Short mmCIF file of the C-alpha atoms (twelve columns), coordinates in Angstrom:
data_MODEL
# 
_entry.id   MODEL 
# 
loop_
_atom_site.group_PDB 
_atom_site.id 
_atom_site.type_symbol 
_atom_site.label_atom_id 
_atom_site.label_alt_id 
_atom_site.label_comp_id 
_atom_site.label_asym_id 
_atom_site.label_seq_id 
_atom_site.Cartn_x 
_atom_site.Cartn_y 
_atom_site.Cartn_z 
_atom_site.pdbx_PDB_model_num 
ATOM 1   C CA . MET A 1   0.000   0.000   0.000  1 
ATOM 2   C CA . SER A 2   1.181   3.514   -0.757 1 
ATOM 3   C CA . GLN A 3   1.873   5.566   2.365  1 
ATOM 4   C CA . ASN A 4   1.048   8.828   0.613  1 
ATOM 5   C CA . LEU A 5   -0.216  11.231  3.266  1 
ATOM 6   C CA . ALA A 6   -3.194  12.319  1.191  1 
ATOM 7   C CA . ASP A 7   -4.275  8.678   0.830  1 
ATOM 8   C CA . LEU A 8   -3.942  8.089   4.557  1 
ATOM 9   C CA . GLU A 9   -5.877  11.234  5.402  1 
ATOM 10  C CA . LYS A 10  -8.711  10.162  3.097  1 
ATOM 11  C CA . ILE A 11  -8.769  6.734   4.725  1 
ATOM 12  C CA . CYS A 12  -8.687  8.331   8.171  1 
ATOM 13  C CA . SER A 13  -11.702 10.517  7.423  1 
ATOM 14  C CA . GLU A 14  -13.630 7.415   6.356  1 
ATOM 15  C CA . VAL A 15  -12.552 5.528   9.473  1 
ATOM 16  C CA . VAL A 16  -13.819 8.391   11.637 1 
ATOM 17  C CA . LEU A 17  -17.272 7.924   10.115 1 
ATOM 18  C CA . VAL A 18  -17.132 4.185   10.817 1 
ATOM 19  C CA . ALA A 19  -16.123 4.815   14.441 1 
ATOM 20  C CA . LYS A 20  -18.987 7.275   14.901 1 
ATOM 21  C CA . GLU A 21  -21.496 4.843   13.396 1 
ATOM 22  C CA . ALA A 22  -20.241 2.112   15.704 1 
ATOM 23  C CA . GLY A 23  -20.441 4.509   18.638 1 
ATOM 24  C CA . GLU A 24  -24.041 5.382   17.820 1 
ATOM 25  C CA . PHE A 25  -24.973 1.702   17.874 1 
ATOM 26  C CA . ILE A 26  -23.205 1.175   21.205 1 
ATOM 27  C CA . ALA A 27  -24.902 4.216   22.718 1 
ATOM 28  C CA . SER A 28  -28.316 3.037   21.584 1 
ATOM 29  C CA . GLU A 29  -27.742 -0.441  23.024 1 
ATOM 30  C CA . ALA A 30  -26.515 1.027   26.322 1 
ATOM 31  C CA . LYS A 31  -30.012 2.373   26.989 1 
ATOM 32  C CA . LYS A 32  -31.521 -1.132  27.030 1 
ATOM 33  C CA . PHE A 33  -28.563 -3.323  27.958 1 
ATOM 34  C CA . SER A 34  -29.082 -6.028  30.578 1 
ATOM 35  C CA . THR A 35  -26.305 -7.712  32.539 1 
ATOM 36  C CA . ALA A 36  -28.046 -10.989 31.694 1 
ATOM 37  C CA . SER A 37  -26.376 -10.615 28.285 1 
ATOM 38  C CA . VAL A 38  -22.860 -10.737 29.733 1 
ATOM 39  C CA . GLU A 39  -20.574 -13.589 28.717 1 
ATOM 40  C CA . TYR A 40  -17.145 -14.568 30.062 1 
ATOM 41  C CA . LYS A 41  -14.148 -15.192 27.820 1 
ATOM 42  C CA . ALA A 42  -12.100 -15.997 30.929 1 
ATOM 43  C CA . THR A 43  -12.149 -15.086 34.609 1 
ATOM 44  C CA . ASN A 44  -13.149 -11.411 34.912 1 
ATOM 45  C CA . ASN A 45  -12.791 -11.013 31.122 1 
ATOM 46  C CA . VAL A 46  -16.271 -10.043 29.992 1 
ATOM 47  C CA . VAL A 47  -17.899 -9.639  26.596 1 
ATOM 48  C CA . SER A 48  -21.402 -8.996  25.298 1 
ATOM 49  C CA . TYR A 49  -23.401 -9.204  22.106 1 
ATOM 50  C CA . VAL A 50  -22.768 -5.458  21.739 1 
ATOM 51  C CA . ASP A 51  -19.010 -6.060  21.343 1 
ATOM 52  C CA . LYS A 52  -19.604 -8.795  18.773 1 
ATOM 53  C CA . GLU A 53  -22.270 -7.043  16.716 1 
ATOM 54  C CA . THR A 54  -20.315 -3.795  16.700 1 
ATOM 55  C CA . GLU A 55  -17.220 -5.618  15.493 1 
ATOM 56  C CA . LYS A 56  -19.126 -7.305  12.655 1 
ATOM 57  C CA . MET A 57  -20.446 -3.928  11.519 1 
ATOM 58  C CA . ILE A 58  -16.993 -2.336  11.689 1 
ATOM 59  C CA . VAL A 59  -15.369 -5.166  9.748  1 
ATOM 60  C CA . GLY A 60  -17.887 -4.806  6.948  1 
ATOM 61  C CA . ARG A 61  -17.370 -1.055  6.682  1 
ATOM 62  C CA . LEU A 62  -13.561 -1.232  6.786  1 
ATOM 63  C CA . GLU A 63  -13.428 -4.075  4.286  1 
ATOM 64  C CA . ALA A 64  -15.176 -1.795  1.803  1 
ATOM 65  C CA . ILE A 65  -12.644 0.982   2.416  1 
ATOM 66  C CA . LEU A 66  -9.547  -1.189  1.908  1 
ATOM 67  C CA . PRO A 67  -10.343 -4.699  0.645  1 
ATOM 68  C CA . GLU A 68  -6.687  -5.776  0.549  1 
ATOM 69  C CA . ALA A 69  -6.210  -5.353  4.317  1 
ATOM 70  C CA . GLY A 70  -6.541  -8.174  6.811  1 
ATOM 71  C CA . PHE A 71  -8.016  -7.958  10.288 1 
ATOM 72  C CA . ILE A 72  -6.759  -8.280  13.845 1 
ATOM 73  C CA . THR A 73  -9.832  -8.070  16.057 1 
ATOM 74  C CA . GLU A 74  -10.608 -8.511  19.730 1 
ATOM 75  C CA . GLU A 75  -13.681 -10.668 19.302 1 
ATOM 76  C CA . GLY A 76  -12.358 -12.789 16.443 1 
ATOM 77  C CA . THR A 77  -15.389 -12.352 14.214 1 
ATOM 78  C CA . VAL A 78  -13.060 -12.595 11.198 1 
ATOM 79  C CA . GLU A 79  -9.879  -14.561 10.588 1 
ATOM 80  C CA . THR A 80  -6.695  -13.008 11.958 1 
ATOM 81  C CA . LYS A 81  -4.270  -12.344 9.129  1 
ATOM 82  C CA . ASP A 82  -0.480  -12.079 8.846  1 
ATOM 83  C CA . PHE A 83  0.889   -9.912  11.668 1 
ATOM 84  C CA . ASP A 84  3.568   -8.595  9.298  1 
ATOM 85  C CA . GLY A 85  1.066   -7.553  6.663  1 
ATOM 86  C CA . LEU A 86  -1.459  -4.765  6.197  1 
ATOM 87  C CA . ASN A 87  -4.169  -5.075  8.849  1 
ATOM 88  C CA . TRP A 88  -7.057  -3.287  10.401 1 
ATOM 89  C CA . ILE A 89  -6.642  -3.545  14.194 1 
ATOM 90  C CA . ILE A 90  -10.036 -3.276  15.862 1 
ATOM 91  C CA . ASP A 91  -11.387 -2.928  19.373 1 
ATOM 92  C CA . PRO A 92  -15.131 -2.486  18.859 1 
ATOM 93  C CA . LEU A 93  -15.819 -1.615  22.498 1 
ATOM 94  C CA . ASP A 94  -12.837 -0.768  24.682 1 
ATOM 95  C CA . GLY A 95  -14.034 -0.567  28.264 1 
ATOM 96  C CA . THR A 96  -16.571 -3.389  28.164 1 
ATOM 97  C CA . ALA A 97  -16.621 -3.708  31.970 1 
ATOM 98  C CA . ASN A 98  -17.501 -0.014  32.205 1 
ATOM 99  C CA . PHE A 99  -20.221 -0.485  29.591 1 
ATOM 100 C CA . ILE A 100 -21.939 -3.427  31.253 1 
ATOM 101 C CA . HIS A 101 -21.939 -1.656  34.622 1 
ATOM 102 C CA . GLY A 102 -23.299 1.567   33.137 1 
ATOM 103 C CA . LEU A 103 -20.166 3.596   33.814 1 
ATOM 104 C CA . PRO A 104 -19.955 6.181   30.993 1 
ATOM 105 C CA . ASN A 105 -16.380 5.702   29.827 1 
ATOM 106 C CA . TYR A 106 -15.869 3.439   26.808 1 
ATOM 107 C CA . SER A 107 -14.672 3.811   23.271 1 
ATOM 108 C CA . VAL A 108 -14.219 2.491   19.767 1 
ATOM 109 C CA . SER A 109 -10.588 2.059   18.705 1 
ATOM 110 C CA . LEU A 110 -9.673  1.525   15.036 1 
ATOM 111 C CA . ALA A 111 -6.251  1.445   13.414 1 
ATOM 112 C CA . LEU A 112 -4.591  0.519   10.150 1 
ATOM 113 C CA . ALA A 113 -1.084  -0.915  10.396 1 
ATOM 114 C CA . GLN A 114 1.590   -2.318  8.121  1 
ATOM 115 C CA . GLY A 115 3.196   -4.845  10.433 1 
ATOM 116 C CA . LYS A 116 4.176   -2.892  13.558 1 
ATOM 117 C CA . ASN A 117 3.951   0.441   11.737 1 
ATOM 118 C CA . VAL A 118 0.606   2.093   12.533 1 
ATOM 119 C CA . LEU A 119 -0.559  4.294   9.663  1 
ATOM 120 C CA . VAL A 120 -4.005  5.471   10.751 1 
ATOM 121 C CA . GLY A 121 -5.561  5.635   14.209 1 
ATOM 122 C CA . VAL A 122 -8.993  6.697   15.450 1 
ATOM 123 C CA . VAL A 123 -10.368 6.592   18.989 1 
ATOM 124 C CA . TYR A 124 -13.988 7.608   19.503 1 
ATOM 125 C CA . ASN A 125 -15.124 8.261   23.057 1 
ATOM 126 C CA . VAL A 126 -18.716 7.095   22.852 1 
ATOM 127 C CA . CYS A 127 -19.809 8.919   25.996 1 
ATOM 128 C CA . THR A 128 -18.299 12.349  25.344 1 
ATOM 129 C CA . GLY A 129 -18.390 12.381  21.540 1 
ATOM 130 C CA . GLU A 130 -14.668 13.169  21.355 1 
ATOM 131 C CA . VAL A 131 -13.004 11.984  18.148 1 
ATOM 132 C CA . PHE A 132 -9.241  11.504  18.249 1 
ATOM 133 C CA . SER A 133 -7.569  10.841  14.913 1 
ATOM 134 C CA . ALA A 134 -4.070  10.604  13.496 1 
ATOM 135 C CA . THR A 135 -2.238  9.635   10.328 1 
ATOM 136 C CA . LYS A 136 1.408   8.661   10.049 1 
ATOM 137 C CA . GLY A 137 3.290   11.908  9.399  1 
ATOM 138 C CA . GLY A 138 0.107   13.981  9.448  1 
ATOM 139 C CA . GLY A 139 -0.298  14.961  13.082 1 
ATOM 140 C CA . ALA A 140 -2.924  14.182  15.698 1 
ATOM 141 C CA . PHE A 141 -6.311  15.802  16.221 1 
ATOM 142 C CA . ARG A 142 -9.179  16.023  18.690 1 
ATOM 143 C CA . ASN A 143 -12.484 16.898  17.026 1 
ATOM 144 C CA . GLY A 144 -10.521 18.197  14.057 1 
ATOM 145 C CA . GLU A 145 -8.250  20.487  16.075 1 
ATOM 146 C CA . ALA A 146 -4.511  19.777  16.252 1 
ATOM 147 C CA . ILE A 147 -3.323  18.439  19.605 1 
ATOM 148 C CA . SER A 148 -0.022  17.847  21.350 1 
ATOM 149 C CA . VAL A 149 1.142   16.057  24.455 1 
ATOM 150 C CA . SER A 150 1.631   18.062  27.641 1 
ATOM 151 C CA . ALA A 151 4.628   20.343  28.019 1 
ATOM 152 C CA . ASN A 152 5.367   18.866  31.447 1 
ATOM 153 C CA . LYS A 153 8.907   17.494  31.743 1 
ATOM 154 C CA . HIS A 154 8.891   16.336  35.350 1 
ATOM 155 C CA . LEU A 155 7.381   13.157  36.778 1 
ATOM 156 C CA . GLY A 156 6.868   14.906  40.109 1 
ATOM 157 C CA . GLU A 157 4.375   17.269  38.474 1 
ATOM 158 C CA . SER A 158 2.583   14.676  36.378 1 
ATOM 159 C CA . LEU A 159 -0.860  13.120  36.363 1 
ATOM 160 C CA . LEU A 160 -0.716  9.524   35.139 1 
ATOM 161 C CA . SER A 161 -3.174  6.861   34.064 1 
ATOM 162 C CA . THR A 162 -2.884  3.108   34.251 1 
ATOM 163 C CA . GLY A 163 -4.928  -0.050  34.152 1 
ATOM 164 C CA . PHE A 164 -5.292  -2.500  37.029 1 
ATOM 165 C CA . PRO A 165 -4.678  -6.195  36.305 1 
ATOM 166 C CA . TYR A 166 -7.966  -8.089  36.277 1 
ATOM 167 C CA . TYR A 167 -6.645  -11.460 35.071 1 
ATOM 168 C CA . LYS A 168 -3.170  -12.968 34.619 1 
ATOM 169 C CA . PHE A 169 -1.998  -11.952 38.076 1 
ATOM 170 C CA . ASP A 170 1.542   -13.357 37.809 1 
ATOM 171 C CA . ASN A 171 3.111   -9.888  37.868 1 
ATOM 172 C CA . GLN A 172 0.738   -8.329  40.369 1 
ATOM 173 C CA . ASP A 173 3.390   -7.850  43.085 1 
ATOM 174 C CA . LYS A 174 5.654   -5.968  40.658 1 
ATOM 175 C CA . TYR A 175 2.730   -3.865  39.508 1 
ATOM 176 C CA . LEU A 176 1.821   -2.927  43.077 1 
ATOM 177 C CA . LYS A 177 5.414   -1.873  43.769 1 
ATOM 178 C CA . ILE A 178 5.296   0.433   40.741 1 
ATOM 179 C CA . LEU A 179 1.926   1.783   41.837 1 
ATOM 180 C CA . GLU A 180 3.180   2.430   45.372 1 
ATOM 181 C CA . SER A 181 6.210   4.310   44.088 1 
ATOM 182 C CA . LEU A 182 4.292   6.450   41.585 1 
ATOM 183 C CA . MET A 183 1.608   7.294   44.130 1 
ATOM 184 C CA . GLN A 184 4.329   8.995   46.153 1 
ATOM 185 C CA . LYS A 185 6.143   10.673  43.251 1 
ATOM 186 C CA . THR A 186 3.353   12.151  41.098 1 
ATOM 187 C CA . HIS A 187 0.234   14.282  41.394 1 
ATOM 188 C CA . GLY A 188 -1.767  11.064  41.196 1 
ATOM 189 C CA . LEU A 189 -2.891  8.132   39.075 1 
ATOM 190 C CA . ARG A 190 -6.227  7.459   37.420 1 
ATOM 191 C CA . ARG A 191 -7.760  4.180   36.268 1 
ATOM 192 C CA . MET A 192 -10.308 5.009   33.554 1 
ATOM 193 C CA . GLY A 193 -11.084 1.489   32.368 1 
ATOM 194 C CA . SER A 194 -10.369 2.052   28.670 1 
ATOM 195 C CA . ALA A 195 -6.747  1.954   27.552 1 
ATOM 196 C CA . ALA A 196 -7.702  3.532   24.238 1 
ATOM 197 C CA . ILE A 197 -9.141  6.555   26.038 1 
ATOM 198 C CA . ASP A 198 -6.147  6.688   28.384 1 
ATOM 199 C CA . LEU A 199 -3.774  6.858   25.430 1 
ATOM 200 C CA . ALA A 200 -5.926  9.412   23.613 1 
ATOM 201 C CA . TYR A 201 -5.927  11.554  26.738 1 
ATOM 202 C CA . VAL A 202 -2.138  11.409  26.875 1 
ATOM 203 C CA . SER A 203 -2.038  12.604  23.260 1 
ATOM 204 C CA . CYS A 204 -3.970  15.768  24.073 1 
ATOM 205 C CA . GLY A 205 -2.257  16.481  27.386 1 
ATOM 206 C CA . TYR A 206 -4.987  15.511  29.865 1 
ATOM 207 C CA . PHE A 207 -2.549  12.910  31.200 1 
ATOM 208 C CA . ASP A 208 1.231   13.197  31.162 1 
ATOM 209 C CA . GLY A 209 1.802   9.452   30.912 1 
ATOM 210 C CA . PHE A 210 0.262   6.000   30.834 1 
ATOM 211 C CA . TYR A 211 1.514   2.489   31.507 1 
ATOM 212 C CA . GLU A 212 -0.060  -0.960  31.559 1 
ATOM 213 C CA . TYR A 213 0.750   -4.603  30.923 1 
ATOM 214 C CA . ASN A 214 -1.376  -7.495  29.620 1 
ATOM 215 C CA . LEU A 215 -2.710  -5.346  26.801 1 
ATOM 216 C CA . ASN A 216 -3.394  -6.444  23.244 1 
ATOM 217 C CA . SER A 217 -2.682  -4.691  19.971 1 
ATOM 218 C CA . TRP A 218 -6.310  -3.614  19.588 1 
ATOM 219 C CA . ASP A 219 -6.184  -1.828  22.952 1 
ATOM 220 C CA . MET A 220 -3.282  0.396   21.950 1 
ATOM 221 C CA . ALA A 221 -2.739  0.562   18.171 1 
ATOM 222 C CA . ALA A 222 -4.706  3.742   17.526 1 
ATOM 223 C CA . GLY A 223 -3.596  5.359   20.768 1 
ATOM 224 C CA . ILE A 224 0.121   4.916   20.228 1 
ATOM 225 C CA . LEU A 225 -0.091  6.640   16.843 1 
ATOM 226 C CA . LEU A 226 -2.037  9.493   18.422 1 
ATOM 227 C CA . ILE A 227 0.724   9.985   20.985 1 
ATOM 228 C CA . THR A 228 3.681   9.805   18.620 1 
ATOM 229 C CA . GLU A 229 1.989   12.152  16.149 1 
ATOM 230 C CA . ALA A 230 1.239   14.505  19.043 1 
ATOM 231 C CA . GLY A 231 4.946   14.660  19.914 1 
ATOM 232 C CA . GLY A 232 5.054   12.004  22.624 1 
ATOM 233 C CA . PHE A 233 6.993   8.823   23.203 1 
ATOM 234 C CA . VAL A 234 5.941   5.177   23.388 1 
ATOM 235 C CA . SER A 235 7.849   2.019   24.296 1 
ATOM 236 C CA . ASP A 236 7.453   -1.317  25.989 1 
ATOM 237 C CA . PHE A 237 8.660   -1.825  29.569 1 
ATOM 238 C CA . SER A 238 12.134  -2.716  28.235 1 
ATOM 239 C CA . GLY A 239 12.331  0.617   26.447 1 
ATOM 240 C CA . THR A 240 12.189  -0.903  22.954 1 
ATOM 241 C CA . GLY A 241 9.609   -0.514  20.215 1 
ATOM 242 C CA . GLU A 242 8.016   -3.954  20.587 1 
ATOM 243 C CA . HIS A 243 4.945   -2.733  22.469 1 
ATOM 244 C CA . LEU A 244 2.273   -3.245  19.804 1 
ATOM 245 C CA . PHE A 245 2.298   -7.040  19.897 1 
ATOM 246 C CA . ARG A 246 4.156   -7.576  23.167 1 
ATOM 247 C CA . GLY A 247 1.498   -6.315  25.552 1 
ATOM 248 C CA . ASP A 248 3.255   -3.893  27.906 1 
ATOM 249 C CA . VAL A 249 3.383   -0.213  27.099 1 
ATOM 250 C CA . VAL A 250 4.721   3.036   28.556 1 
ATOM 251 C CA . ALA A 251 3.610   6.254   26.877 1 
ATOM 252 C CA . GLY A 252 3.938   9.907   27.674 1 
ATOM 253 C CA . SER A 253 5.202   13.385  27.068 1 
ATOM 254 C CA . ALA A 254 8.772   14.264  28.075 1 
ATOM 255 C CA . VAL A 255 8.130   12.444  31.373 1 
ATOM 256 C CA . HIS A 256 8.281   9.153   29.442 1 
ATOM 257 C CA . LYS A 257 11.929  8.459   30.258 1 
ATOM 258 C CA . GLU A 258 11.539  9.192   33.944 1 
ATOM 259 C CA . LEU A 259 8.367   7.098   34.077 1 
ATOM 260 C CA . LEU A 260 10.081  4.246   32.251 1 
ATOM 261 C CA . ASP A 261 13.043  4.369   34.651 1 
ATOM 262 C CA . GLU A 262 10.681  4.132   37.625 1 
ATOM 263 C CA . ILE A 263 8.860   1.149   36.117 1 
ATOM 264 C CA . GLN A 264 12.075  -0.666  35.303 1 
ATOM 265 C CA . LYS A 265 13.320  -0.366  38.901 1 
ATOM 266 C CA . HIS A 266 10.524  -2.670  40.019 1 
ATOM 267 C CA . TRP A 267 9.724   -4.727  36.925 1 
ATOM 268 C CA . PHE A 268 13.096  -6.316  36.113 1 
# 
C-alpha cells in the first residue's frame, strides 16, 4: 500500500465515520442493555453481544474501504491475518466492563497498520463524543483540532493513568510496587477502564503518561499513533519498540523516560 499522506488522510476521514457509526450503535444499546447478556471469555474477562455485533459492523465497513487489508480483532469475528502484513486492528468496544456496569467511559478504537507500523488511528469516546484521529506523518487531532502532548517534563508534576490487572496476576506484586512508588512521586494516578481513552488523553495532554501490561494490539494501536503524532513517546517496559504485539506499554510526554526508569526499577 502507498503511504502517501493524502491517501492516509482520506482513509482516516472514512474511518472516523465508521467509528462514529459504531459509537451510535453502542450508545443506543446502552439504553436497554441487561447484565443478563454478559458472557465470560475468561475469569473477569467479559464480553457482550454489543461487542460482537459492533465488530461485525466495523469489519464490513472497513473491508469496503480497503479490501486488501486483513483484520486483527478482539472478538475474532473474522480470521486473523499475517501480523507482518497490512491489517485493520479493531477494538469495537474498549471498556466493556464499564459499559456493562453503566459507567460512561468506553470507546471504539480503530487502526490501520503495516506490520508494527501504525498508519491510521482513530479513537472515539462514545460517551463524550470526542473523536481523536491521526495519520502517520500527518499529526494528531481532537475533534478536528490539532493536539499535542503536555509540556510537562517532570514526573513529580505529572498526572498519570494506568490499568489494574484483572486477570493474569503473575506480575501483580511488581505492579503494586510500581503503583506504590508512583503514588508517592506524582500528582496522582487514574484508572479510567479504557486503555484507548487513556492513550488518547495522553495525546492531548490531559494525562502526562500511561503504563499498563497485559494489553493487546487492539487496545493500543490507535492510541500509540495518536501519541507519537502529538509529539510524545511510546515504548514497551524494556524501552524498545516492541509494544504493539508484546502487551506492555509506557507512553507519555517528556516524562516518558523518567516514568520508564521508575517502572524498570521494580519490573526487572
